[in-house]
FIDRENVEX-193190 format. One record per atom (N, C-alpha, C): residue in one letter; atom name; x, y, z; residue number from 1. Coordinates in Angstrom, 3 decimals, always signed. Atoms other than C-alpha are relative to their C-alpha. Layout:
<recs>
{A CA {X Y Z} NUM}
...
</recs>
This chain:
<recs>
{P N {-1.158 +0.823 +0.437} 1}
{P CA {-55.524 +145.954 +66.387} 1}
{P C {+0.371 +0.399 -1.305} 1}
{Q N {-0.678 -0.255 +1.391} 2}
{Q CA {-53.082 +146.406 +63.518} 2}
{Q C {-0.257 -1.023 -1.120} 2}
{T N {+0.068 +0.916 +0.871} 3}
{T CA {-53.666 +144.605 +60.362} 3}
{T C {+1.506 -0.452 -0.499} 3}
{P N {-1.417 +0.487 +0.566} 4}
{P CA {-50.574 +142.286 +59.377} 4}
{P C {+0.316 +0.468 -1.141} 4}
{Q N {-0.472 -0.387 +1.255} 5}
{Q CA {-48.623 +143.608 +56.660} 5}
{Q C {+0.802 -1.162 -0.543} 5}
{L N {-0.830 +1.087 +0.690} 6}
{L CA {-46.839 +141.203 +54.047} 6}
{L C {+1.424 +0.095 +0.663} 6}
{E N {-1.214 -0.135 -0.564} 7}
{E CA {-43.573 +142.468 +55.491} 7}
{E C {+0.132 -0.689 +1.308} 7}
{D N {+0.043 +0.547 -1.278} 8}
{D CA {-44.523 +141.178 +58.893} 8}
{D C {-0.030 -1.477 -0.128} 8}
{C N {-0.045 +1.459 +0.345} 9}
{C CA {-44.955 +137.731 +57.334} 9}
{C C {+1.182 -0.537 -0.552} 9}
{G N {-1.073 +0.201 +0.698} 10}
{G CA {-41.705 +137.727 +56.021} 10}
{G C {+0.025 +0.346 -1.518} 10}
{M N {+0.109 -0.328 +1.292} 11}
{M CA {-42.787 +138.873 +52.596} 11}
{M C {+0.450 +1.413 -0.398} 11}
{V N {-0.495 -1.447 +0.327} 12}
{V CA {-40.839 +141.957 +51.116} 12}
{V C {-0.604 +0.262 -1.124} 12}
{P N {+0.792 -0.417 +1.186} 13}
{P CA {-42.277 +143.998 +48.330} 13}
{P C {+0.547 -0.665 -1.335} 13}
{W N {-0.591 +0.833 +1.409} 14}
{W CA {-39.905 +142.375 +45.558} 14}
{W C {-0.385 -1.306 -0.120} 14}
{R N {+0.558 +1.481 +0.061} 15}
{R CA {-41.224 +139.009 +46.602} 15}
{R C {-1.472 -0.061 -0.608} 15}
{R N {+1.355 -0.158 +0.462} 16}
{R CA {-44.775 +140.149 +45.835} 16}
{R C {-0.002 +0.021 -1.426} 16}
{S N {+0.009 -0.128 +1.414} 17}
{S CA {-43.938 +141.226 +42.393} 17}
{S C {+0.716 -1.460 -0.658} 17}
{S N {-0.569 +1.242 +0.493} 18}
{S CA {-41.915 +137.935 +41.891} 18}
{S C {-1.060 -0.843 -0.222} 18}
{I N {+1.227 +0.908 +0.097} 19}
{I CA {-44.967 +135.847 +42.606} 19}
{I C {-1.144 +0.362 -0.866} 19}
{A N {+0.945 -0.444 +1.078} 20}
{A CA {-47.235 +137.980 +40.547} 20}
{A C {+0.509 -0.356 -1.395} 20}
{L N {-0.491 +0.341 +1.460} 21}
{L CA {-44.895 +137.545 +37.588} 21}
{L C {+0.073 -1.436 -0.083} 21}
{G N {-0.054 +1.501 +0.241} 22}
{G CA {-44.543 +133.766 +38.267} 22}
{G C {-1.485 -0.404 -0.305} 22}
{L N {+1.324 +0.358 +0.223} 23}
{L CA {-48.457 +133.449 +38.292} 23}
{L C {-0.264 +0.421 -1.490} 23}
{I N {+0.322 -0.348 +1.294} 24}
{I CA {-48.473 +135.376 +34.949} 24}
{I C {+0.524 -0.895 -0.951} 24}
{A N {-0.884 +0.744 +0.906} 25}
{A CA {-45.834 +133.353 +33.456} 25}
{A C {-0.706 -1.486 -0.212} 25}
{I N {+0.810 +1.228 +0.062} 26}
{I CA {-48.123 +130.237 +34.270} 26}
{I C {-1.248 -0.018 -0.809} 26}
{V N {+1.360 -0.126 +0.475} 27}
{V CA {-51.415 +131.536 +33.329} 27}
{V C {-0.086 +0.589 -1.411} 27}
{L N {+0.036 -0.507 +1.296} 28}
{L CA {-50.702 +133.497 +30.414} 28}
{L C {+0.258 -0.731 -1.294} 28}
{P N {-0.046 +0.925 +1.109} 29}
{P CA {-49.474 +130.792 +28.044} 29}
{P C {-1.416 -0.804 -0.213} 29}
{L N {+1.259 +0.861 -0.045} 30}
{L CA {-52.699 +128.860 +28.849} 30}
{L C {-1.079 +0.718 -0.728} 30}
{C N {+0.740 -0.889 +0.551} 31}
{C CA {-54.728 +131.936 +27.976} 31}
{C C {+0.322 +0.225 -1.541} 31}
{L N {-0.515 -0.286 +1.513} 32}
{L CA {-52.933 +132.519 +24.573} 32}
{L C {-0.154 -1.089 -0.681} 32}
{T N {+0.151 +1.308 +0.698} 33}
{T CA {-53.222 +128.863 +23.501} 33}
{T C {-1.391 -0.576 +0.097} 33}
{R N {+1.431 +0.436 +0.156} 34}
{R CA {-57.133 +128.600 +23.842} 34}
{R C {-0.420 +0.242 -1.312} 34}
{A N {+0.729 +0.033 +1.215} 35}
{A CA {-59.361 +128.161 +21.006} 35}
{A C {-0.431 +1.508 -0.242} 35}
{K N {+0.824 -1.362 +0.357} 36}
{K CA {-60.560 +131.485 +19.286} 36}
{K C {-0.851 -0.260 -1.166} 36}
{K N {+0.834 -0.208 +1.369} 37}
{K CA {-63.242 +132.273 +16.848} 37}
{K C {+0.783 +0.839 -1.118} 37}
{V N {-0.517 -0.703 +1.241} 38}
{V CA {-62.134 +133.043 +13.383} 38}
{V C {-0.957 +0.140 -1.177} 38}
{K N {+0.776 -0.205 +1.094} 39}
{K CA {-63.655 +134.227 +10.281} 39}
{K C {+0.481 -0.870 -1.254} 39}
{V N {-0.561 +0.887 +1.236} 40}
{V CA {-63.477 +131.491 +7.443} 40}
{V C {-0.844 +0.368 -1.211} 40}
{N N {+0.456 -0.257 +1.259} 41}
{N CA {-64.171 +132.333 +3.927} 41}
{N C {-0.221 -1.155 -0.799} 41}
{S N {+0.038 +1.219 +0.834} 42}
{S CA {-65.511 +129.687 +1.793} 42}
{S C {-0.588 +0.284 -1.475} 42}
{T N {+0.257 -0.224 +1.587} 43}
{T CA {-65.721 +129.209 -2.048} 43}
{T C {-0.748 -1.497 -0.242} 43}
{R N {+0.834 +1.207 +0.244} 44}
{R CA {-68.343 +126.621 -3.215} 44}
{R C {+0.833 -0.751 -1.238} 44}
{I N {-0.558 +0.900 +1.147} 45}
{I CA {-66.915 +123.707 -5.323} 45}
{I C {-1.442 -0.649 -0.550} 45}
{A N {+1.224 +0.532 +0.480} 46}
{A CA {-70.069 +122.961 -7.581} 46}
{A C {+0.026 -1.240 -0.682} 46}
{N N {-0.132 +1.268 +0.848} 47}
{N CA {-68.676 +120.180 -9.680} 47}
{N C {+1.358 -0.594 +0.082} 47}
{C N {-1.324 +0.603 -0.023} 48}
{C CA {-66.124 +117.603 -9.496} 48}
{C C {-0.118 -1.382 -0.661} 48}
{E N {+0.083 +1.285 +0.807} 49}
{E CA {-65.647 +114.685 -11.886} 49}
{E C {+0.683 -1.010 +0.738} 49}
{L N {-0.696 +1.040 -0.762} 50}
{L CA {-65.078 +111.558 -9.905} 50}
{L C {+0.281 -1.135 -0.953} 50}
{E N {-0.462 +1.138 +0.708} 51}
{E CA {-63.344 +108.562 -11.581} 51}
{E C {-1.086 -1.126 +0.508} 51}
{P N {+0.946 +1.074 -0.292} 52}
{P CA {-66.059 +105.851 -11.617} 52}
{P C {+0.721 -1.277 +0.530} 52}
{D N {-0.533 +1.205 -0.488} 53}
{D CA {-63.658 +102.970 -11.060} 53}
{D C {+0.658 +0.085 +1.482} 53}
{H N {-0.487 -0.243 -1.151} 54}
{H CA {-62.228 +104.578 -8.025} 54}
{H C {-1.047 +0.321 +1.223} 54}
{F N {+1.045 -0.316 -0.922} 55}
{F CA {-65.324 +105.817 -6.283} 55}
{F C {-1.318 -0.494 -0.449} 55}
{V N {+1.275 +0.703 +0.215} 56}
{V CA {-67.967 +103.218 -6.875} 56}
{V C {-1.077 +0.298 +0.981} 56}
{G N {+1.199 -0.321 -0.803} 57}
{G CA {-71.371 +104.328 -5.622} 57}
{G C {+0.061 +1.346 +0.737} 57}
{L N {-0.017 -1.393 -0.744} 58}
{L CA {-70.316 +107.710 -4.405} 58}
{L C {-0.358 +0.947 -1.139} 58}
{Q N {+0.511 -0.983 +0.625} 59}
{Q CA {-71.970 +110.788 -5.680} 59}
{Q C {+0.534 +1.315 +0.461} 59}
{F N {-0.358 -1.390 -0.571} 60}
{F CA {-70.421 +114.243 -5.429} 60}
{F C {-1.144 +1.001 +0.162} 60}
{T N {+1.127 -0.853 -0.142} 61}
{T CA {-72.905 +116.671 -3.788} 61}
{T C {+0.403 +1.306 +0.226} 61}
{G N {-0.700 -1.389 -0.016} 62}
{G CA {-70.459 +119.581 -3.271} 62}
{G C {+0.979 -0.048 +0.961} 62}
{G N {-1.192 -0.052 -0.868} 63}
{G CA {-67.547 +120.827 -1.450} 63}
{G C {+0.386 +1.620 +0.116} 63}
{L N {-0.276 -1.412 -0.489} 64}
{L CA {-65.939 +124.008 +0.005} 64}
{L C {+1.409 +0.293 -0.131} 64}
{V N {-1.369 -0.288 -0.263} 65}
{V CA {-62.542 +125.595 -0.285} 65}
{V C {+0.018 +0.947 +1.077} 65}
{L N {-0.030 -0.890 -1.259} 66}
{L CA {-61.803 +127.306 +3.062} 66}
{L C {+1.269 +0.783 +0.142} 66}
{R N {-1.040 -0.869 -0.174} 67}
{R CA {-59.601 +130.175 +3.618} 67}
{R C {-0.228 +0.932 +1.371} 67}
{C N {+0.001 -0.859 -1.263} 68}
{C CA {-58.745 +132.216 +6.888} 68}
{C C {+1.231 +0.797 +0.136} 68}
{D N {-1.176 -0.757 +0.080} 69}
{D CA {-56.393 +135.104 +6.713} 69}
{D C {+0.435 +0.499 +1.362} 69}
{E N {-0.289 -0.515 -1.407} 70}
{E CA {-56.497 +136.033 +10.407} 70}
{E C {+0.759 -1.035 +0.943} 70}
{D N {-0.684 +0.898 -0.961} 71}
{D CA {-54.845 +132.910 +11.946} 71}
{D C {+1.092 -0.851 -0.684} 71}
{D N {-1.065 +0.693 +0.643} 72}
{D CA {-51.490 +131.580 +10.893} 72}
{D C {-0.003 -1.671 +0.103} 72}
{N N {-0.070 +1.583 -0.190} 73}
{N CA {-52.240 +128.087 +12.325} 73}
{N C {-1.243 -0.600 -0.957} 73}
{F N {+1.075 +0.515 +1.007} 74}
{F CA {-55.273 +127.663 +9.602} 74}
{F C {+0.623 -0.502 -0.928} 74}
{G N {-0.596 +0.685 +1.329} 75}
{G CA {-54.306 +125.105 +7.079} 75}
{G C {+0.673 -1.253 +0.389} 75}
{G N {-0.624 +1.267 -0.256} 76}
{G CA {-52.819 +121.631 +6.808} 76}
{G C {-0.887 -0.911 +0.549} 76}
{W N {+1.048 +0.825 -0.477} 77}
{W CA {-56.101 +120.039 +7.576} 77}
{W C {+0.151 -1.386 -0.759} 77}
{S N {-0.388 +1.479 +0.437} 78}
{S CA {-55.579 +116.136 +7.428} 78}
{S C {-1.347 -0.750 +0.192} 78}
{G N {+1.122 +0.893 -0.222} 79}
{G CA {-58.859 +114.564 +8.711} 79}
{G C {-1.198 +0.878 +0.158} 79}
{L N {+1.179 -0.684 -0.166} 80}
{L CA {-62.535 +115.613 +8.810} 80}
{L C {-1.005 -0.916 +0.533} 80}
{A N {+1.180 +0.737 -0.488} 81}
{A CA {-65.394 +114.257 +10.872} 81}
{A C {-1.189 +0.830 +0.180} 81}
{T N {+1.103 -0.737 -0.115} 82}
{T CA {-68.842 +115.328 +10.727} 82}
{T C {-0.971 -0.727 +0.950} 82}
{S N {+1.056 +0.571 -1.064} 83}
{S CA {-71.777 +114.678 +13.233} 83}
{S C {-0.912 -0.865 -1.043} 83}
{S N {+1.028 +0.813 +0.817} 84}
{S CA {-74.565 +112.339 +12.041} 84}
{S C {-0.791 +0.638 -0.930} 84}
{K N {+0.903 -0.840 +0.836} 85}
{K CA {-76.542 +115.079 +10.633} 85}
{K C {+0.692 +0.787 -1.039} 85}
{G N {-0.896 -0.741 +0.784} 86}
{G CA {-73.639 +116.548 +8.937} 86}
{G C {+0.132 +1.527 +0.112} 86}
{Q N {-0.009 -1.414 -0.274} 87}
{Q CA {-74.082 +120.071 +10.319} 87}
{Q C {+1.358 +0.401 +0.748} 87}
{H N {-1.245 -0.508 -0.886} 88}
{H CA {-71.096 +120.069 +12.923} 88}
{H C {+1.100 -0.771 -0.696} 88}
{A N {-1.036 +0.371 +0.587} 89}
{A CA {-67.669 +119.565 +11.407} 89}
{A C {+1.221 +0.145 +0.906} 89}
{V N {-1.222 -0.013 -0.583} 90}
{V CA {-64.312 +118.863 +13.055} 90}
{V C {+1.091 -0.366 -0.710} 90}
{S N {-1.124 +0.442 +0.828} 91}
{S CA {-60.896 +118.796 +11.350} 91}
{S C {+1.186 +0.074 +1.028} 91}
{V N {-1.264 +0.153 -0.795} 92}
{V CA {-57.318 +118.109 +12.654} 92}
{V C {+1.093 +0.295 -1.100} 92}
{S N {-0.887 -0.345 +1.044} 93}
{S CA {-54.282 +119.527 +11.149} 93}
{S C {+1.308 -0.727 +0.401} 93}
{D N {-1.245 +0.642 -0.226} 94}
{D CA {-50.730 +118.167 +10.726} 94}
{D C {+0.969 +0.945 +0.769} 94}
{R N {-0.842 -0.832 -0.965} 95}
{R CA {-49.475 +121.101 +12.852} 95}
{R C {-0.667 +0.010 +1.257} 95}
{G N {+0.448 +0.153 -1.259} 96}
{G CA {-51.410 +120.055 +15.920} 96}
{G C {-1.061 +1.016 +0.311} 96}
{H N {+1.171 -0.804 -0.344} 97}
{H CA {-54.683 +122.203 +15.709} 97}
{H C {-1.218 -0.601 -0.395} 97}
{W N {+1.413 +0.277 +0.069} 98}
{W CA {-58.270 +121.772 +15.841} 98}
{W C {-0.664 +1.113 -1.066} 98}
{L N {+0.964 -0.970 +0.817} 99}
{L CA {-60.918 +123.440 +13.368} 99}
{L C {-1.246 -0.569 +0.295} 99}
{E N {+1.481 +0.393 -0.221} 100}
{E CA {-64.555 +123.318 +14.610} 100}
{E C {-0.945 +1.088 -0.678} 100}
{M N {+0.680 -1.005 +0.646} 101}
{M CA {-67.111 +124.771 +12.566} 101}
{M C {-1.506 -0.716 -0.278} 101}
{T N {+1.458 +0.461 +0.465} 102}
{T CA {-71.022 +124.494 +11.486} 102}
{T C {+0.013 +0.040 -1.465} 102}
{L N {+0.406 -0.075 +1.445} 103}
{L CA {-71.760 +123.668 +7.814} 103}
{L C {-1.412 +0.412 -0.309} 103}
{E N {+1.281 -0.780 +0.458} 104}
{E CA {-74.438 +125.701 +6.069} 104}
{E C {-0.361 -0.742 -1.132} 104}
{Y N {+0.414 +0.719 +1.215} 105}
{Y CA {-76.532 +123.918 +3.362} 105}
{Y C {-0.904 +0.578 -0.573} 105}
{S N {+1.250 -0.482 +0.874} 106}
{S CA {-78.809 +124.828 +0.495} 106}
{S C {-0.557 -1.190 -0.680} 106}
{T N {+0.671 +1.178 +0.695} 107}
{T CA {-81.229 +122.489 -1.232} 107}
{T C {-0.114 +0.372 -1.463} 107}
{E N {+0.310 -0.292 +1.444} 108}
{E CA {-81.028 +122.516 -5.076} 108}
{E C {-0.616 -1.035 -0.681} 108}
{A N {+0.901 +1.110 +0.710} 109}
{A CA {-83.298 +120.578 -7.347} 109}
{A C {+1.093 -1.004 -0.515} 109}
{N N {-0.544 +1.308 +0.721} 110}
{N CA {-81.892 +117.034 -8.428} 110}
{N C {+1.357 -0.084 +0.676} 110}
{H N {-1.517 +0.299 -0.820} 111}
{H CA {-78.716 +117.480 -5.924} 111}
{H C {-0.282 -0.162 +1.451} 111}
{G N {+0.115 +0.152 -1.435} 112}
{G CA {-80.143 +117.427 -2.465} 112}
{G C {+0.723 +1.169 +0.681} 112}
{A N {-0.645 -1.025 -0.847} 113}
{A CA {-78.414 +119.300 +0.332} 113}
{A C {+1.599 +0.154 -0.572} 113}
{M N {-1.337 -0.299 +0.435} 114}
{M CA {-75.218 +121.005 -0.704} 114}
{M C {+0.855 +0.937 +0.903} 114}
{P N {-0.627 -0.852 -0.867} 115}
{P CA {-72.703 +122.691 +1.461} 115}
{P C {+0.327 +1.332 -0.718} 115}
{V N {-0.109 -1.050 +0.647} 116}
{V CA {-72.543 +126.297 +0.778} 116}
{V C {+1.000 +1.162 +0.833} 116}
{S N {-0.844 -0.939 -0.663} 117}
{S CA {-70.593 +127.993 +3.565} 117}
{S C {+0.248 -0.620 +1.422} 117}
{V N {-0.257 +0.370 -1.272} 118}
{V CA {-69.376 +127.630 +7.117} 118}
{V C {-0.268 +1.099 +0.995} 118}
{S N {+0.201 -1.037 -1.027} 119}
{S CA {-70.216 +129.602 +10.337} 119}
{S C {+0.699 -0.617 +1.382} 119}
{G N {-0.302 +0.315 -1.494} 120}
{G CA {-69.071 +129.637 +14.113} 120}
{G C {+1.419 -0.756 -0.011} 120}
{A N {-1.229 +0.792 -0.038} 121}
{A CA {-65.606 +128.479 +13.176} 121}
{A C {+1.035 +0.424 +1.236} 121}
{K N {-0.884 -0.255 -0.967} 122}
{K CA {-63.064 +128.118 +15.924} 122}
{K C {+1.353 -0.777 -0.265} 122}
{V N {-1.261 +0.458 +0.213} 123}
{V CA {-59.300 +127.338 +15.756} 123}
{V C {+0.682 -0.048 +1.284} 123}
{G N {-0.807 +0.255 -1.315} 124}
{G CA {-57.193 +125.888 +18.751} 124}
{G C {+0.929 -1.051 +0.056} 124}
{P N {-1.047 +1.051 -0.171} 125}
{P CA {-54.180 +123.947 +19.742} 125}
{P C {-0.533 -1.144 +0.457} 125}
{M N {+0.465 +1.292 -0.540} 126}
{M CA {-54.609 +120.128 +20.227} 126}
{M C {+0.935 -0.081 +1.326} 126}
{R N {-0.594 +0.035 -1.151} 127}
{R CA {-53.471 +119.245 +23.628} 127}
{R C {+0.386 -1.578 +0.407} 127}
{G N {-0.424 +1.246 -0.436} 128}
{G CA {-51.552 +116.250 +25.209} 128}
{G C {-0.684 -0.638 +1.186} 128}
{L N {+0.526 +0.634 -1.311} 129}
{L CA {-52.250 +113.837 +28.149} 129}
{L C {-0.156 +0.804 +1.126} 129}
{E N {-0.098 -0.789 -1.230} 130}
{E CA {-51.268 +116.393 +30.711} 130}
{E C {-0.706 +1.530 -0.370} 130}
{G N {+0.745 -1.170 +0.265} 131}
{G CA {-53.148 +119.272 +28.855} 131}
{G C {+1.112 +0.886 -0.660} 131}
{E N {-1.045 -0.899 +0.546} 132}
{E CA {-49.899 +120.717 +27.336} 132}
{E C {-0.275 +0.020 -1.566} 132}
{K N {+0.136 -0.276 +1.469} 133}
{K CA {-49.987 +122.192 +23.773} 133}
{K C {+1.041 -0.995 -0.765} 133}
{L N {-0.849 +0.857 +0.787} 134}
{L CA {-48.482 +119.846 +21.242} 134}
{L C {+1.055 +0.770 -0.967} 134}
{D N {-0.910 -0.568 +0.642} 135}
{D CA {-45.186 +121.027 +20.136} 135}
{D C {+1.040 -0.800 -0.723} 135}
{G N {-0.696 +0.688 +0.812} 136}
{G CA {-42.942 +120.045 +17.339} 136}
{G C {-0.808 -1.003 -0.962} 136}
{K N {+0.635 +0.772 +0.921} 137}
{K CA {-43.865 +118.118 +14.146} 137}
{K C {-0.274 -1.401 +0.401} 137}
{S N {+0.114 +1.306 -0.353} 138}
{S CA {-43.230 +114.661 +15.515} 138}
{S C {-1.257 -0.262 +0.993} 138}
{L N {+1.198 +0.166 -0.698} 139}
{L CA {-45.922 +115.177 +18.118} 139}
{L C {-1.118 +0.502 -0.240} 139}
{S N {+1.307 -0.727 +0.311} 140}
{S CA {-48.455 +117.412 +16.550} 140}
{S C {-0.573 -0.418 -1.210} 140}
{D N {+0.419 +0.297 +1.369} 141}
{D CA {-48.810 +115.640 +13.287} 141}
{D C {-1.359 -1.035 -0.015} 141}
{A N {+1.395 +0.730 -0.139} 142}
{A CA {-52.610 +114.708 +13.538} 142}
{A C {-0.251 -0.433 -1.468} 142}
{E N {+0.306 +0.427 +1.380} 143}
{E CA {-53.721 +112.568 +10.404} 143}
{E C {-1.374 -0.356 +0.012} 143}
{S N {+1.511 +0.225 +0.404} 144}
{S CA {-57.444 +111.612 +10.978} 144}
{S C {-0.716 +0.094 +1.326} 144}
{V N {+0.708 -0.015 -1.119} 145}
{V CA {-60.266 +111.991 +13.294} 145}
{V C {-1.279 -0.576 -0.212} 145}
{V N {+1.202 +0.791 +0.208} 146}
{V CA {-63.451 +110.035 +13.797} 146}
{V C {-0.741 +0.118 +1.323} 146}
{Y N {+0.899 +0.152 -1.160} 147}
{Y CA {-66.464 +110.076 +16.146} 147}
{Y C {+0.041 -1.438 +0.565} 147}
{D N {+0.277 +1.118 -0.421} 148}
{D CA {-66.519 +107.051 +18.350} 148}
{D C {-1.448 -0.342 +0.486} 148}
{N N {+1.298 +0.360 -0.395} 149}
{N CA {-69.563 +105.077 +19.677} 149}
{N C {-0.578 +0.749 +1.193} 149}
{R N {+0.382 -0.767 -1.275} 150}
{R CA {-69.665 +107.297 +22.788} 150}
{R C {-0.182 +1.573 -0.549} 150}
{G N {+0.252 -1.383 +0.502} 151}
{G CA {-69.604 +110.619 +20.781} 151}
{G C {+1.102 +0.713 +0.198} 151}
{D N {-1.380 -0.612 +0.028} 152}
{D CA {-65.986 +111.359 +21.611} 152}
{D C {+0.752 -0.070 -1.278} 152}
{L N {-0.858 -0.090 +1.174} 153}
{L CA {-63.332 +112.114 +19.089} 153}
{L C {+1.267 -0.741 +0.187} 153}
{L N {-1.273 +0.501 +0.096} 154}
{L CA {-60.495 +109.654 +18.293} 154}
{L C {+0.876 +0.714 -1.047} 154}
{V N {-0.798 -0.695 +0.901} 155}
{V CA {-57.533 +111.263 +16.673} 155}
{V C {+1.306 -0.951 -0.051} 155}
{S N {-1.281 +0.644 +0.262} 156}
{S CA {-54.533 +109.355 +15.065} 156}
{S C {+0.910 +0.837 -0.371} 156}
{F N {-1.177 -0.874 +0.274} 157}
{F CA {-51.108 +110.820 +14.742} 157}
{F C {+1.059 -0.706 -0.899} 157}
{E N {-1.253 +0.450 +0.860} 158}
{E CA {-48.256 +110.292 +12.237} 158}
{E C {+1.317 +0.245 +0.848} 158}
{R N {-1.357 -0.224 -0.613} 159}
{R CA {-44.586 +110.126 +13.188} 159}
{R C {+0.171 -0.826 +1.310} 159}
{H N {+0.197 +0.635 -1.387} 160}
{H CA {-45.112 +109.345 +16.868} 160}
{H C {-1.425 -0.690 -0.046} 160}
{H N {+1.430 +0.642 +0.217} 161}
{H CA {-47.973 +106.821 +16.039} 161}
{H C {-0.677 -0.198 +1.391} 161}
{R N {+0.645 +0.166 -1.108} 162}
{R CA {-50.597 +106.884 +18.621} 162}
{R C {-1.525 +0.294 -0.257} 162}
{V N {+1.323 -0.432 -0.053} 163}
{V CA {-54.458 +107.308 +19.018} 163}
{V C {-0.539 +0.627 +1.472} 163}
{W N {+0.519 -0.481 -1.179} 164}
{W CA {-56.000 +109.480 +21.560} 164}
{W C {-1.338 +0.488 -0.060} 164}
{R N {+1.516 -0.463 -0.034} 165}
{R CA {-59.503 +110.329 +22.704} 165}
{R C {-0.021 +1.520 +0.648} 165}
{Y N {+0.332 -1.262 -0.461} 166}
{Y CA {-60.776 +113.761 +23.136} 166}
{Y C {-1.511 -0.009 +0.380} 166}
{Q N {+1.348 +0.123 -0.269} 167}
{Q CA {-64.126 +113.940 +25.062} 167}
{Q C {-0.829 +1.323 -0.400} 167}
{T N {+0.900 -0.873 +0.408} 168}
{T CA {-67.066 +115.857 +23.731} 168}
{T C {-1.033 +0.107 +1.021} 168}
{P N {-0.471 -1.336 +0.748} 169}
{P CA {-68.334 +118.471 +24.163} 169}
{P C {+1.127 +0.613 +0.753} 169}
{G N {-1.067 -0.658 -0.715} 170}
{G CA {-65.472 +120.807 +25.122} 170}
{G C {+1.385 -0.545 -0.464} 170}
{F N {-1.230 +0.568 +0.321} 171}
{F CA {-62.760 +118.822 +23.196} 171}
{F C {+1.020 +0.938 -0.427} 171}
{I N {-0.939 -0.831 +0.707} 172}
{I CA {-61.194 +121.810 +21.614} 172}
{I C {+0.921 +0.738 +1.009} 172}
{D N {-0.772 -0.528 -1.049} 173}
{D CA {-59.917 +123.123 +24.877} 173}
{D C {+0.484 -1.109 +1.056} 173}
{S N {-0.193 +0.869 -1.006} 174}
{S CA {-59.391 +119.813 +26.672} 174}
{S C {+1.319 -0.787 -0.237} 174}
{K N {-1.143 +0.794 +0.155} 175}
{K CA {-56.572 +117.473 +27.202} 175}
{K C {-0.498 -1.333 -0.661} 175}
{A N {+0.100 +1.213 +0.529} 176}
{A CA {-56.215 +114.054 +25.464} 176}
{A C {-0.153 -1.129 +1.184} 176}
{S N {+0.052 +1.201 -0.837} 177}
{S CA {-56.870 +110.641 +27.138} 177}
{S C {+0.233 -1.166 -0.750} 177}
{T N {-0.182 +1.292 +0.598} 178}
{T CA {-56.106 +107.091 +26.580} 178}
{T C {-0.436 -1.131 +0.822} 178}
{D N {+0.294 +1.095 -0.746} 179}
{D CA {-56.971 +103.755 +27.729} 179}
{D C {+0.678 -1.378 -0.578} 179}
{S N {-0.963 +1.157 +0.527} 180}
{S CA {-55.535 +100.132 +27.299} 180}
{S C {-0.343 -0.418 -1.470} 180}
{Q N {+0.384 +0.399 +1.408} 181}
{Q CA {-57.495 +99.598 +24.034} 181}
{Q C {+0.684 +0.970 -1.072} 181}
{L N {-0.759 -0.874 +0.840} 182}
{L CA {-56.120 +102.742 +22.420} 182}
{L C {+1.575 -0.142 +0.061} 182}
{E N {-1.382 +0.325 +0.051} 183}
{E CA {-52.662 +101.968 +23.714} 183}
{E C {+0.455 -1.263 -0.795} 183}
{T N {-0.184 +1.061 +0.906} 184}
{T CA {-52.753 +98.578 +22.091} 184}
{T C {-0.105 +0.303 -1.487} 184}
{M N {+0.105 -0.449 +1.380} 185}
{M CA {-53.927 +100.172 +18.857} 185}
{M C {+1.107 +0.941 -0.320} 185}
{S N {-1.129 -0.779 +0.254} 186}
{S CA {-51.027 +102.661 +19.211} 186}
{S C {+1.256 -0.769 -0.146} 186}
{R N {-1.084 +0.792 +0.322} 187}
{R CA {-48.583 +99.920 +19.522} 187}
{R C {+0.120 -0.640 -1.312} 187}
{L N {+0.107 +0.820 +1.363} 188}
{L CA {-49.836 +98.017 +16.530} 188}
{L C {+0.287 +1.074 -1.066} 188}
{L N {-0.404 -1.068 +1.076} 189}
{L CA {-49.568 +101.335 +14.494} 189}
{L C {+1.456 +0.357 -0.110} 189}
{S N {-1.478 -0.255 -0.140} 190}
{S CA {-46.040 +101.967 +15.704} 190}
{S C {+0.842 -1.272 -0.653} 190}
{D N {-0.720 +1.042 +0.723} 191}
{D CA {-45.047 +98.443 +14.428} 191}
{D C {+0.100 -0.037 -1.293} 191}
{H N {+0.056 -0.158 +1.457} 192}
{H CA {-45.885 +99.271 +10.935} 192}
{H C {+0.319 +1.037 -0.702} 192}
</recs>
């Protein structure tokens, strides 16, 4: 028996290429907007004079200035959350991007652990409730990030005020979620 050809099923060759192009148009943007590893250069901040009246009880232990020349989306970091041991850090930008990295520490006499560099950095676009990339300043302006009691990340946004949850692990390439408590919080933020 003869194997049926696409033409026998009503598919003409130009339709095959149209279908292939359609699939590429759907899949390609998703591939191009996934998180990617980046090389982040860091410069250590050894000293910082804190005003005692403004920062009661805080002691500066160190900081880092971060630079990345290979990704135009690097920068504008608004919020920073660290894991309970301080080794894993997540930041959100006012341009709707994530920065995920590992903080490297050194121990110096009389100062304790001080951040000296970062490794394993990844940058990726934040996603909305349907998994879409957040476009436009009004939708992508992330302001703060914090771990909740479940270990997920809560992100608040400016302009179009809302709080969304991103499940961990895998938050950097996953879509946002919300629930009635987060929606109530978002409404309260929008009223002010």
